N, C-alpha and C positions, 0 to 999 in steps of 0.2 A: 576977439570972441565971435564976431559975426562971420569970420572966415571958416570956422568949424561947422557952421550950420549946413552949407551945401554939401560938405563931405559926409556929414551924418545922413543927410537925406539920400545922397547917392549910395551910401553903404546899405541903407535900408532898402532902396530899390533893387540893388544887386542881390541882396539876401532874399527878397521877395521873388525875384525872377528865378533864382536858383531853386528855391523851394517849390515854385510853381512848375518847374521843369522836371521835377523828380516825381515818379509814381512807383510806389511799392505795391505789387500785386500779390495777394496771398495765394497759397497753394490751392488748387482745385477751383480757382477763379479765373475769369477772362474778362478783360476790359476792351470795349470797342472804342477806338479813337476816331474822331471826325476832325478834319482840317477845313476850316471855312464852311462847315456844314456838310461836308462830303466825307464818306467813309474813307479812312486812310489806312488803318491797320488794327490788329488785335494784339494787345499787350499780353505777354506770357507771364507766369509767376516769377517774382523776383524784382530786381531794381530796373526801372525803365525811365528813359528820358523823353520828354516831349517839349515842344516849343510853346512857351507861355503866350497867352493871348491869341494863339493861332490854333493850337490843338486843344481839344477838350474831350473828356470821357463822356460818351453817349450812354452806354448800357454796361452794367456789371452783371455777369452771368455766372451761375454755379454749374460746373460741368460734371458734378457727381450724379450718381443715379438717384432719381426722385421717385417717390411713391405718390400716386394720385388716386383717391377714392371718389368715385362718382356717386351721385344720389340715385336711388332706385328709379328706373325708367319703365313705364308700361310698354309691353311688347305683346303683339297679337300672334298667336301660334296658327298653324295651318288649320287646326280644328276649331278656330274662332274662340279661343280662350285667352283672356288677358292675364299675363303674368308680369310681375315686377322683378326686374333684374338689375342688380348693382354690381359693378365691376371694380377691380383694383388694377391700376396701370403702373408699370415700372418702365420709366423712360430715362434717357440720358441725352444731353446736348452734345453733339459732336462737331457742329459748325456754329460758333457764336455769331458770326456775321449773318448767316441765313436765318438763325433763330431771331435775330433782332430786326432784320430788314425784309424777310420774305413773308412774314405773317405778323399781324398786329398783336394777337393774343393766342399763343400756341396752345395753352391749356384749354381754353374754350373751344378752339378748333379741334383738338384731339377728342374732347368730350362729345362734341356733336358728331364727329366722324364715328366714334364708338357706338353711339346710339343708332346711327343710320345703318352701320354694318350689322349690328345686332338684330335690327328689325328685318333686314334682308335675310339673314341666316335663320332666325327663329321663324320667320314667316313661311319658310319651306319645310318646317318640321312640326310634328304634332307634339303634344305635351309629354308623352312618354319618352319620345326620342330626345326631347330637350332636356329632360331630367337625367337621362342615362348617357348623354353624349357631351358632357362638359369638356372633356379633353379635346374632342374634335372642334368644338366651338371656340375654345381658347386658341388653338393652333391656327384656325382659319382667321380669327379676329386679329391675331398678332401679325399674320402675313399681310392682311389688308392695311392695317395701321402702319406697319413698318414701311410698306411701299409708298403710302401717301405722305407720311411725315419725313421721308428721306429728303425731299426738296426743301424742307423747313429746317434742316440741320439737326434733326432729332431722330434718335434710334429708339424704337420700342423693343425692350428686351423681353418683357413678359406681360401677358394679359391673363388675369384670373377672374372667373365669375365667382363672386363672393356668395351670392344667394339668389335662388330662383323661388319666388313666392307665388304659387297659383292662388286662385280665388278661394275664399273660405269654404264654400260648398264643395269645391273639388278636393280641398284638403280633408274635409270630413269623409267624403266618399273614399279617398285613398286610405284613410285610417281604418275605415270599415273593411275595405278590401284586404289590407295588411293583417287586420285582426282575424278575418276569415281564413286567410292563408295560414296564419300561425295556428289557429284552431284545427285546421285540416291537417297540418303537419303533426300536431299533437295527437290527433286521433289515429293517424297512420302509424306513428311511433308506438302508441299504446297497443294497437292491433298487432304490430310486428312483435312487440314484447310478449303479448299473450300467446301468439303463434309459436314463438321460440320457446316459451315456457312449456306449452303443450308438447312440443316436439321433444324437448329434453325430458319431460315427465314420461312420455311414451317410451323413449329410448331407455330410461332408467327402469321402467317396469319390465320392458323386454329383456334387458340385461339381468334383472332380478329373477324373472321366470326361467331364463336360460341357466343361470347359475343354480337355482333351486332344482331344476330338472337334472342338471349334471350332477348335483350333490346326491339326489335320490338314486340316480343311475349308479354312481360310484358306491353308494351305500348298499344297493341291492347286489352289485357285483361283489363287494367285499363280504356281504352276508352269505351269498351263494358260495364264494370261495371258502368261507369259514365252515359252512355246512359240508361242503365237499371234502375239506380236509378232516373235519370231524368224522364223517362217514368212513373216509379212507383209514383213519387211525383206528376206528372201531373195527373195521373189516380186518386190518392188519393185526389188531390185538386178538380178535377172535381166532384167526388162523394161526397166529403165532403161539397162542396159549392153548390151542386145541380144546375150545370150550365143549363141555359135555352136554347132553340134552337137558339136564336139569337147569343149567344156567340159561340156556335158550328159552326153556319153558318159563322160567321166572321173568325174563325180560319180556316175553310175550304177554304175561299177565300184568306186568307193570305198565305196558303201553296201552292197555285197554281203557283205563280211566281218562287218559289224555284225549281219547277220541271224542269224549263228551264235553270238551272245553270250548266248543264253537258257539255256545250260548243259546241254542235252540231247544234244549231239553231232551233231545233225542240224538242218538248216534247210530252209526251203521257198523255192523260186525259181519264177518264172512259167514256164508251159509254152512260151511263145514265146521261149525263150532263144536259139534259133538265129536267129530274126528280129532279136532285140535285138543279138546278136553281129554279125550282118551290118550292122546299123545303125551299131554302134560302129566296125567295120572300115571301112565306107564313109566314116564321119566322119573317121577318121584318115587315110584314103587320099586322098579327094578333097576333104575340107573341107565336105561337105554330106551330108544324110541321104537315102539312096535311097528311092524309093517302093516300097511292097510290091507283089509280083507279082500281077497280076490273076488269074492262074490259081489261086494259093493262096487268094485271097479268095473266088473263085468256088467253089473246092472246099469251103471252110469253110461257105459259105452253103448249098451243096447238102446236105452231110452233116448240118448242124444241130448239130454237136458244139460244145462251148464252146471259147472261145479260150484259156482258162487251163487248164493241166494241172499239178498239184502233183507235183514230182519231188524225191525225197530224195537229197541229195548229202552225203557225208561232209565234215566240217570239215577232215580231213587233206588231202583232195583239193583243197579250196579253198585251203588254205595252200600246197600245192605249185604 
């Protein structure tokens, strides 16, 4: 029975040695191995063998991309304003050996380097440029950090400024300025709207007046054409039917009351009314128009007076 004890102990020692010599590294992890306290190699993902009691795992690093958010840091701008800036850093370990042995705390080192670079960049810019040049600051900051962290085995993929907080008084002044700008734009837009409305109204009135004038013109043209056609038809009817003096005399008497329809209570009739009346009387009496007396014509030619004489006759007398 005592013979089996050394065998069991030996078997346990062998099992312990085999278990100690096997290292399984997960994906996206890297293990730094030291042999007698000196860096020997970096284990890759999968099954790895080491020498028990000689090799040991010093650091276990994750080589995936990491996100690091820093606390807000006070930075002074060129115009002597203190702003609080906090950043978001995206980095990845590319060399596990350098990340473990070239720097004691790479996160703290990156944070301090970020603050220093920000103060150098923002110190040469005023507040307005700082607020409007985030992309430029991000790119410049990434270049500086990537160059400095390269020897640490770390690659900085992206740097983003999460917030820039100016002092409270500056924020109130900026809010007032933005409010004034919005009010200014509102007033300008309102004035432009009124101007456009007035222009459209004027153009509408102009078009309306032009259309009305064209309508009146067309109406007058049509009315004149109608009167001309009516006169032409009357003239043609008179000549075609060979109207006798009695019809003409009747039309002459029928036209006289219409002359008083101008609304002034008086109307004008020709001075040779007596001659016209004699013509009408002769027409109704004998059926033909008598000739004018030679003596009257001769007297008119000798005196040189006009043949027409305007006489005012009351409308009531005409009605009687």
